[in-house]
C-alpha positions as CSV (number, residue, x, y, z in Angstrom):
1,M,-20.0,-25.6,-40.4
2,N,-21.2,-24.3,-37.0
3,T,-20.7,-27.2,-34.7
4,N,-22.3,-25.3,-31.8
5,E,-25.7,-25.2,-33.4
6,A,-28.4,-26.6,-31.2
7,K,-29.7,-30.1,-32.0
8,K,-33.2,-31.3,-32.1
9,A,-34.1,-34.9,-31.4
10,T,-36.4,-36.7,-33.9
11,S,-37.6,-40.1,-34.7
12,I,-37.9,-41.6,-38.2
13,R,-39.1,-44.9,-39.6
14,L,-36.8,-46.5,-42.2
15,K,-37.1,-49.7,-44.2
16,A,-35.1,-52.4,-42.5
17,G,-32.8,-52.9,-45.4
18,L,-32.1,-49.2,-45.7
19,Y,-31.3,-49.0,-42.0
20,E,-29.0,-52.0,-42.3
21,R,-27.2,-50.3,-45.2
22,I,-26.8,-47.1,-43.2
23,E,-25.6,-49.1,-40.2
24,R,-22.9,-50.8,-42.3
25,M,-21.8,-47.6,-44.0
26,A,-21.6,-45.8,-40.6
27,K,-19.5,-48.6,-39.2
28,K,-17.2,-48.6,-42.2
29,E,-16.6,-44.8,-41.9
30,H,-16.3,-45.0,-38.1
31,R,-19.3,-42.7,-37.6
32,S,-22.5,-42.9,-35.6
33,I,-25.7,-43.6,-37.5
34,T,-26.9,-40.2,-36.5
35,N,-23.8,-38.5,-37.8
36,L,-23.9,-40.3,-41.1
37,I,-27.6,-39.4,-41.7
38,E,-27.0,-35.8,-40.6
39,L,-24.1,-35.3,-43.0
40,S,-26.0,-37.0,-45.8
41,L,-29.0,-34.6,-45.3
42,E,-26.7,-31.6,-45.1
43,K,-25.3,-32.5,-48.5
44,V,-28.7,-33.1,-50.1
45,F,-30.1,-29.8,-48.8
46,N,-26.9,-27.9,-49.3
47,Y,-27.1,-26.9,-45.6
48,N,-24.1,-24.9,-44.4
49,V,-24.3,-22.5,-41.5
50,P,-21.1,-20.5,-41.1
51,N,-19.7,-20.1,-37.6
52,R,-19.3,-16.7,-35.9
53,E,-15.7,-16.2,-37.0
54,T,-16.6,-16.8,-40.7
55,I,-19.6,-14.5,-40.4
56,E,-17.4,-11.8,-39.0
57,A,-14.9,-12.3,-41.8
58,I,-17.6,-12.0,-44.4
59,E,-18.9,-8.8,-42.8
60,E,-15.4,-7.4,-42.7
61,L,-15.0,-7.9,-46.5
62,D,-18.5,-6.5,-47.1
63,R,-17.3,-3.3,-45.4
64,G,-14.3,-3.1,-47.8
65,E,-11.9,-4.0,-45.0
66,G,-9.5,-7.0,-44.8
67,L,-6.9,-8.2,-47.2
68,H,-7.6,-8.3,-51.0
69,F,-5.6,-10.2,-53.6
70,K,-5.7,-10.1,-57.4
71,S,-4.6,-13.7,-57.7
72,V,-3.9,-16.9,-55.8
73,E,-0.2,-16.4,-56.5
74,E,-0.4,-13.0,-54.8
75,L,-2.1,-14.6,-51.9
76,F,0.5,-17.3,-51.5
77,E,3.4,-14.7,-51.8
78,S,1.9,-12.8,-48.9
79,I,2.1,-15.8,-46.6
């Protein structure tokens, strides 16, 4: 996930009970309420923006460059 992506502030209204549940869950997971809501929404919407290094690696493979392996075993043997 691209952690450098710009953030946009927003305001939402939630049912009090829902907010309290989110608050408890965030505290239990040692997260901020914002972080918990953001991660939950990313999962629901399958939102995944690759970082620059990942984009470059994908483009490298699309050009036919980079390392290619026929199996996971072959990959591990190369390490």
